[in-house]
N, CA and C atoms as a LAMMPS dump frame, in Angstrom:
ITEM: TIMESTEP
0
ITEM: NUMBER OF ATOMS
396
ITEM: BOX BOUNDS ff ff ff
-5.0000000000000000e+02 5.0000000000000000e+02
-5.0000000000000000e+02 5.0000000000000000e+02
-5.0000000000000000e+02 5.0000000000000000e+02
ITEM: ATOMS id mol type element x y z
1 1 1 N -484.548 403.389 109.761
2 1 2 C -484.7 404.112 108.521
3 1 3 C -484.708 403.133 107.372
4 2 1 N -485.422 403.565 106.354
5 2 2 C -485.472 402.834 105.097
6 2 3 C -484.23 403.193 104.244
7 3 1 N -483.563 402.16 103.81
8 3 2 C -482.386 402.42 102.998
9 3 3 C -482.773 402.634 101.477
10 4 1 N -483.02 403.849 101.12
11 4 2 C -483.608 404.165 99.815
12 4 3 C -482.637 403.835 98.67
13 5 1 N -481.338 403.961 98.831
14 5 2 C -480.4 403.62 97.786
15 5 3 C -480.545 402.179 97.444
16 6 1 N -480.722 401.327 98.404
17 6 2 C -480.85 399.876 98.142
18 6 3 C -482.294 399.561 97.685
19 7 1 N -483.237 400.166 98.341
20 7 2 C -484.619 399.87 97.915
21 7 3 C -484.941 400.245 96.512
22 8 1 N -484.397 401.458 96.089
23 8 2 C -484.663 401.938 94.733
24 8 3 C -483.521 401.63 93.743
25 9 1 N -482.518 400.887 94.211
26 9 2 C -481.371 400.498 93.384
27 9 3 C -480.649 401.732 92.83
28 10 1 N -480.373 402.716 93.718
29 10 2 C -479.728 403.965 93.312
30 10 3 C -478.239 404.036 93.534
31 11 1 N -477.652 402.932 93.78
32 11 2 C -476.204 402.888 94.064
33 11 3 C -475.315 402.817 92.811
34 12 1 N -475.899 402.867 91.652
35 12 2 C -475.147 402.752 90.382
36 12 3 C -474.638 404.091 89.966
37 13 1 N -473.523 404.134 89.227
38 13 2 C -472.915 405.338 88.787
39 13 3 C -473.865 406.322 88.043
40 14 1 N -474.783 405.773 87.256
41 14 2 C -475.659 406.618 86.459
42 14 3 C -476.605 407.487 87.286
43 15 1 N -476.685 407.162 88.576
44 15 2 C -477.571 407.969 89.463
45 15 3 C -476.806 409.017 90.206
46 16 1 N -475.506 409.086 90.095
47 16 2 C -474.676 409.999 90.878
48 16 3 C -473.809 410.84 89.926
49 17 1 N -474.258 412.061 89.646
50 17 2 C -473.609 412.913 88.638
51 17 3 C -472.45 413.589 89.294
52 18 1 N -471.318 413.662 88.588
53 18 2 C -470.099 414.331 89.088
54 18 3 C -470.146 415.785 88.793
55 19 1 N -469.86 416.624 89.822
56 19 2 C -469.892 418.063 89.697
57 19 3 C -468.427 418.537 89.725
58 20 1 N -467.988 419.168 88.641
59 20 2 C -466.552 419.617 88.642
60 20 3 C -466.406 420.771 89.621
61 21 1 N -465.287 420.723 90.333
62 21 2 C -464.917 421.781 91.289
63 21 3 C -463.509 422.063 91.436
64 22 1 N -463.137 423.303 91.844
65 22 2 C -461.775 423.738 91.981
66 22 3 C -461.728 424.677 93.179
67 23 1 N -460.674 424.535 94.057
68 23 2 C -460.521 425.454 95.171
69 23 3 C -459.367 426.368 94.915
70 24 1 N -459.58 427.642 95.255
71 24 2 C -458.531 428.708 95.062
72 24 3 C -458.391 429.465 96.361
73 25 1 N -457.15 429.693 96.729
74 25 2 C -456.866 430.507 97.935
75 25 3 C -457.348 431.925 97.76
76 26 1 N -457.765 432.601 98.816
77 26 2 C -458.234 433.936 98.746
78 26 3 C -457.116 434.95 98.524
79 27 1 N -457.483 436.119 98.145
80 27 2 C -456.599 437.262 97.905
81 27 3 C -456.58 438.125 99.17
82 28 1 N -455.534 438.11 99.936
83 28 2 C -455.43 438.871 101.193
84 28 3 C -455.602 440.329 100.959
85 29 1 N -455.393 440.856 99.744
86 29 2 C -455.51 442.314 99.483
87 29 3 C -456.952 442.717 99.057
88 30 1 N -457.85 441.714 98.898
89 30 2 C -459.208 441.986 98.424
90 30 3 C -460.069 442.551 99.5
91 31 1 N -460.964 443.428 99.212
92 31 2 C -461.871 443.931 100.192
93 31 3 C -462.798 442.819 100.668
94 32 1 N -463.08 442.744 101.984
95 32 2 C -463.929 441.679 102.485
96 32 3 C -465.385 441.791 102.049
97 33 1 N -466.04 440.676 101.955
98 33 2 C -467.44 440.587 101.627
99 33 3 C -468.176 440.147 102.915
100 34 1 N -468.734 441.069 103.723
101 34 2 C -469.355 440.659 105.016
102 34 3 C -470.484 439.684 104.792
103 35 1 N -470.631 438.702 105.706
104 35 2 C -471.593 437.611 105.54
105 35 3 C -473.059 438.033 105.3
106 36 1 N -473.522 439.124 105.87
107 36 2 C -474.888 439.488 105.774
108 36 3 C -475.183 440.434 104.588
109 37 1 N -474.199 440.682 103.696
110 37 2 C -474.406 441.587 102.64
111 37 3 C -475.245 440.961 101.507
112 38 1 N -476.346 441.666 101.103
113 38 2 C -477.156 441.106 100.045
114 38 3 C -476.281 441.042 98.723
115 39 1 N -476.652 440.124 97.832
116 39 2 C -475.86 439.888 96.661
117 39 3 C -475.731 441.168 95.805
118 40 1 N -476.815 441.942 95.644
119 40 2 C -476.771 443.112 94.866
120 40 3 C -475.808 444.172 95.402
121 41 1 N -475.859 444.368 96.715
122 41 2 C -474.941 445.357 97.308
123 41 3 C -473.492 444.763 97.34
124 42 1 N -473.386 443.528 97.542
125 42 2 C -472.049 442.87 97.533
126 42 3 C -471.372 442.954 96.217
127 43 1 N -472.106 443.089 95.107
128 43 2 C -471.586 443.141 93.772
129 43 3 C -470.622 444.355 93.627
130 44 1 N -470.877 445.452 94.364
131 44 2 C -470.011 446.582 94.333
132 44 3 C -468.608 446.213 94.894
133 45 1 N -468.625 445.356 95.972
134 45 2 C -467.335 444.913 96.509
135 45 3 C -466.689 443.98 95.493
136 46 1 N -467.422 443.022 94.972
137 46 2 C -466.896 442.039 94.062
138 46 3 C -466.158 442.746 92.892
139 47 1 N -466.775 443.832 92.405
140 47 2 C -466.184 444.512 91.219
141 47 3 C -464.828 445.167 91.512
142 48 1 N -464.477 445.283 92.8
143 48 2 C -463.177 445.82 93.17
144 48 3 C -462.138 444.774 93.171
145 49 1 N -462.512 443.486 93.236
146 49 2 C -461.507 442.421 93.35
147 49 3 C -460.784 442.289 91.997
148 50 1 N -459.459 442.167 92.041
149 50 2 C -458.659 442.186 90.815
150 50 3 C -458.129 440.721 90.494
151 51 1 N -458.09 439.876 91.468
152 51 2 C -457.615 438.518 91.245
153 51 3 C -458.721 437.681 90.534
154 52 1 N -458.332 436.926 89.534
155 52 2 C -459.279 436.125 88.734
156 52 3 C -458.798 434.704 88.566
157 53 1 N -459.641 433.728 88.81
158 53 2 C -459.396 432.377 88.481
159 53 3 C -459.846 432.108 87.056
160 54 1 N -458.905 431.716 86.174
161 54 2 C -459.308 431.331 84.809
162 54 3 C -459.545 429.789 84.883
163 55 1 N -460.818 429.444 84.493
164 55 2 C -461.273 428.06 84.652
165 55 3 C -461.668 427.514 83.284
166 56 1 N -461.543 426.179 83.175
167 56 2 C -461.978 425.501 81.993
168 56 3 C -462.983 424.455 82.368
169 57 1 N -464.155 424.518 81.697
170 57 2 C -465.241 423.59 82.011
171 57 3 C -465.494 422.672 80.816
172 58 1 N -465.913 421.464 81.092
173 58 2 C -466.231 420.511 80.012
174 58 3 C -467.357 419.638 80.534
175 59 1 N -468.468 419.56 79.784
176 59 2 C -468.775 420.277 78.596
177 59 3 C -469.175 421.71 78.9
178 60 1 N -468.852 422.63 77.982
179 60 2 C -469.103 424.048 78.176
180 60 3 C -470.551 424.5 77.878
181 61 1 N -471.246 423.723 77.165
182 61 2 C -472.619 424.113 76.802
183 61 3 C -473.55 423.907 77.956
184 62 1 N -474.483 424.815 78.143
185 62 2 C -475.47 424.729 79.177
186 62 3 C -474.927 424.504 80.557
187 63 1 N -473.806 425.226 80.809
188 63 2 C -473.135 425.034 82.082
189 63 3 C -473.567 426.116 83.071
190 64 1 N -473.801 425.699 84.332
191 64 2 C -474.063 426.616 85.462
192 64 3 C -472.858 426.615 86.35
193 65 1 N -472.543 427.767 86.886
194 65 2 C -471.429 427.884 87.788
195 65 3 C -471.885 428.406 89.201
196 66 1 N -471.086 428.126 90.155
197 66 2 C -471.348 428.667 91.469
198 66 3 C -470.115 428.534 92.329
199 67 1 N -470.306 428.899 93.633
200 67 2 C -469.167 428.878 94.501
201 67 3 C -469.575 428.647 95.947
202 68 1 N -468.64 428.171 96.717
203 68 2 C -468.746 427.933 98.147
204 68 3 C -467.602 428.74 98.805
205 69 1 N -467.874 429.554 99.772
206 69 2 C -466.745 430.229 100.443
207 69 3 C -466.795 429.875 101.901
208 70 1 N -465.598 429.915 102.514
209 70 2 C -465.509 429.634 103.96
210 70 3 C -466.165 430.696 104.825
211 71 1 N -466.038 432.008 104.392
212 71 2 C -466.482 433.035 105.253
213 71 3 C -467.995 433.409 105.117
214 72 1 N -468.658 433.07 104
215 72 2 C -470.034 433.439 103.82
216 72 3 C -470.99 432.336 104.332
217 73 1 N -470.497 431.127 104.398
218 73 2 C -471.339 430.048 104.935
219 73 3 C -472.513 429.617 104.086
220 74 1 N -472.365 429.808 102.745
221 74 2 C -473.468 429.331 101.871
222 74 3 C -472.878 428.814 100.569
223 75 1 N -473.704 428.07 99.881
224 75 2 C -473.413 427.619 98.508
225 75 3 C -474.345 428.381 97.596
226 76 1 N -473.828 428.977 96.518
227 76 2 C -474.633 429.808 95.659
228 76 3 C -474.247 429.507 94.159
229 77 1 N -475.2 429.522 93.277
230 77 2 C -474.861 429.328 91.868
231 77 3 C -475.701 430.205 91.009
232 78 1 N -475.169 430.581 89.838
233 78 2 C -475.842 431.346 88.828
234 78 3 C -476.771 430.463 88.055
235 79 1 N -478.073 430.72 88.132
236 79 2 C -479.042 429.779 87.53
237 79 3 C -479.291 430.031 86.056
238 80 1 N -478.358 430.755 85.382
239 80 2 C -478.376 431.001 83.963
240 80 3 C -477.102 430.375 83.356
241 81 1 N -477.138 429.702 82.249
242 81 2 C -475.935 429.187 81.674
243 81 3 C -474.905 430.234 81.304
244 82 1 N -473.619 429.998 81.544
245 82 2 C -472.573 430.952 81.286
246 82 3 C -472.127 430.87 79.86
247 83 1 N -471.443 431.932 79.446
248 83 2 C -470.731 431.938 78.133
249 83 3 C -469.304 431.621 78.414
250 84 1 N -468.68 430.962 77.502
251 84 2 C -467.244 430.637 77.624
252 84 3 C -466.557 430.95 76.278
253 85 1 N -465.246 430.974 76.385
254 85 2 C -464.446 431.065 75.096
255 85 3 C -463.597 429.821 75.073
256 86 1 N -463.979 428.908 74.187
257 86 2 C -463.338 427.608 74.122
258 86 3 C -463.343 426.875 75.403
259 87 1 N -464.461 427.001 76.141
260 87 2 C -464.587 426.346 77.478
261 87 3 C -464.002 427.103 78.629
262 88 1 N -463.347 428.242 78.324
263 88 2 C -462.697 429.052 79.392
264 88 3 C -463.611 430.189 79.824
265 89 1 N -463.467 430.536 81.09
266 89 2 C -464.171 431.702 81.654
267 89 3 C -463.428 432.119 82.946
268 90 1 N -463.749 433.305 83.438
269 90 2 C -463.104 433.776 84.599
270 90 3 C -464.114 434 85.764
271 91 1 N -463.621 433.772 86.969
272 91 2 C -464.36 434.068 88.141
273 91 3 C -463.489 434.884 89.121
274 92 1 N -464.013 435.977 89.655
275 92 2 C -463.255 436.817 90.561
276 92 3 C -462.994 436.074 91.827
277 93 1 N -461.869 436.362 92.483
278 93 2 C -461.448 435.777 93.723
279 93 3 C -461.409 436.844 94.801
280 94 1 N -462.104 436.6 95.896
281 94 2 C -462.177 437.589 97.001
282 94 3 C -461.179 437.277 98.107
283 95 1 N -461.55 437.742 99.291
284 95 2 C -460.601 437.711 100.419
285 95 3 C -460.485 436.341 101.12
286 96 1 N -461.308 435.366 100.775
287 96 2 C -461.235 434.097 101.476
288 96 3 C -461.135 432.911 100.409
289 97 1 N -460.712 431.801 100.959
290 97 2 C -460.656 430.644 100.111
291 97 3 C -462.004 430.375 99.542
292 98 1 N -462.025 429.99 98.226
293 98 2 C -463.311 429.793 97.502
294 98 3 C -463.209 428.492 96.688
295 99 1 N -464.343 427.765 96.661
296 99 2 C -464.438 426.619 95.793
297 99 3 C -465.465 426.946 94.697
298 100 1 N -464.996 426.876 93.472
299 100 2 C -465.906 427.068 92.376
300 100 3 C -466.413 425.683 91.885
301 101 1 N -467.626 425.617 91.443
302 101 2 C -468.126 424.394 90.855
303 101 3 C -468.957 424.586 89.6
304 102 1 N -469.034 423.59 88.829
305 102 2 C -469.795 423.693 87.56
306 102 3 C -470.623 422.434 87.407
307 103 1 N -471.847 422.711 87.028
308 103 2 C -472.779 421.597 86.74
309 103 3 C -473.516 421.872 85.537
310 104 1 N -473.93 420.849 84.801
311 104 2 C -474.671 421.031 83.565
312 104 3 C -476.126 421.345 83.878
313 105 1 N -476.77 422.084 83.06
314 105 2 C -478.196 422.424 83.236
315 105 3 C -479.034 421.128 83.32
316 106 1 N -478.599 420.125 82.612
317 106 2 C -479.175 418.767 82.697
318 106 3 C -478.3 418.096 83.769
319 107 1 N -478.896 418.009 84.949
320 107 2 C -478.193 417.529 86.073
321 107 3 C -477.676 416.135 85.995
322 108 1 N -477.975 415.398 84.921
323 108 2 C -477.51 414.02 84.728
324 108 3 C -476.166 413.946 83.933
325 109 1 N -475.664 415.126 83.503
326 109 2 C -474.454 415.14 82.732
327 109 3 C -473.249 415.504 83.647
328 110 1 N -472.213 414.624 83.638
329 110 2 C -471.022 414.961 84.458
330 110 3 C -470.307 416.133 83.881
331 111 1 N -469.696 416.906 84.765
332 111 2 C -468.852 418.077 84.361
333 111 3 C -467.467 417.933 84.991
334 112 1 N -466.529 418.566 84.337
335 112 2 C -465.206 418.676 84.881
336 112 3 C -464.849 420.195 84.942
337 113 1 N -464.048 420.552 85.908
338 113 2 C -463.679 421.962 86.038
339 113 3 C -462.22 422.002 86.346
340 114 1 N -461.414 422.799 85.641
341 114 2 C -459.971 422.806 85.804
342 114 3 C -459.512 424.209 85.992
343 115 1 N -458.575 424.415 86.921
344 115 2 C -457.997 425.744 87.151
345 115 3 C -456.84 425.877 86.072
346 116 1 N -456.983 426.848 85.183
347 116 2 C -455.959 427.118 84.178
348 116 3 C -454.908 428.055 84.733
349 117 1 N -455.282 429.097 85.415
350 117 2 C -454.373 430.123 85.854
351 117 3 C -455.026 431.031 86.838
352 118 1 N -454.314 431.579 87.793
353 118 2 C -454.837 432.643 88.641
354 118 3 C -454.074 433.893 88.15
355 119 1 N -454.866 434.911 87.767
356 119 2 C -454.248 436.067 87.152
357 119 3 C -454.974 437.335 87.649
358 120 1 N -454.796 438.419 86.946
359 120 2 C -455.407 439.68 87.323
360 120 3 C -456.433 440.082 86.195
361 121 1 N -457.4 440.893 86.522
362 121 2 C -458.444 441.385 85.61
363 121 3 C -457.846 441.968 84.371
364 122 1 N -456.754 442.713 84.552
365 122 2 C -456.146 443.432 83.443
366 122 3 C -455.208 442.559 82.576
367 123 1 N -455.069 441.315 82.81
368 123 2 C -454.19 440.405 82.019
369 123 3 C -454.619 440.402 80.595
370 124 1 N -453.842 440.918 79.685
371 124 2 C -454.186 441.062 78.231
372 124 3 C -454.247 439.657 77.524
373 125 1 N -453.637 438.682 78.097
374 125 2 C -453.743 437.322 77.495
375 125 3 C -455.228 436.885 77.508
376 126 1 N -455.99 437.365 78.515
377 126 2 C -457.424 436.921 78.639
378 126 3 C -458.304 438.103 78.433
379 127 1 N -457.986 439.114 77.6
380 127 2 C -458.807 440.27 77.406
381 127 3 C -460.236 440.034 76.896
382 128 1 N -460.465 438.97 76.168
383 128 2 C -461.734 438.632 75.633
384 128 3 C -462.493 437.543 76.353
385 129 1 N -461.893 437.185 77.559
386 129 2 C -462.505 436.068 78.291
387 129 3 C -463.733 436.513 79.047
388 130 1 N -464.825 435.746 78.963
389 130 2 C -466.045 436.056 79.761
390 130 3 C -465.686 435.998 81.265
391 131 1 N -466.077 437.022 81.965
392 131 2 C -465.706 437.127 83.428
393 131 3 C -467.002 437.204 84.248
394 132 1 N -467.077 436.355 85.258
395 132 2 C -468.303 436.351 86.102
396 132 3 C -467.894 436.674 87.507
């Protein structure tokens, strides 16, 4: 095989963008999301989940978010930039361990993602927080 990293000199840091990510344990009380459920139908299940991961992303502008779950066997991301409140936003947590990730729309910009708190949808401290 041709060693493309060496041949094209791609081993430098500027060619490897860091994607912020955080892993959160699943909520054993959440309704399961069966693996073959289409995203549109699955959204009805997701809306019943009450556990929320409050996340902080940097930089917050033009940020795309997604997730990887153990039980669904895929990586998926929202291809529209999210809205945040001072870099904070919420993502619902389902029945299995989930890894959230954030990347900038410009794939060359590093992102960081931090878990601020795991809480409930009804938490008044975060009443105005954008929730995805």
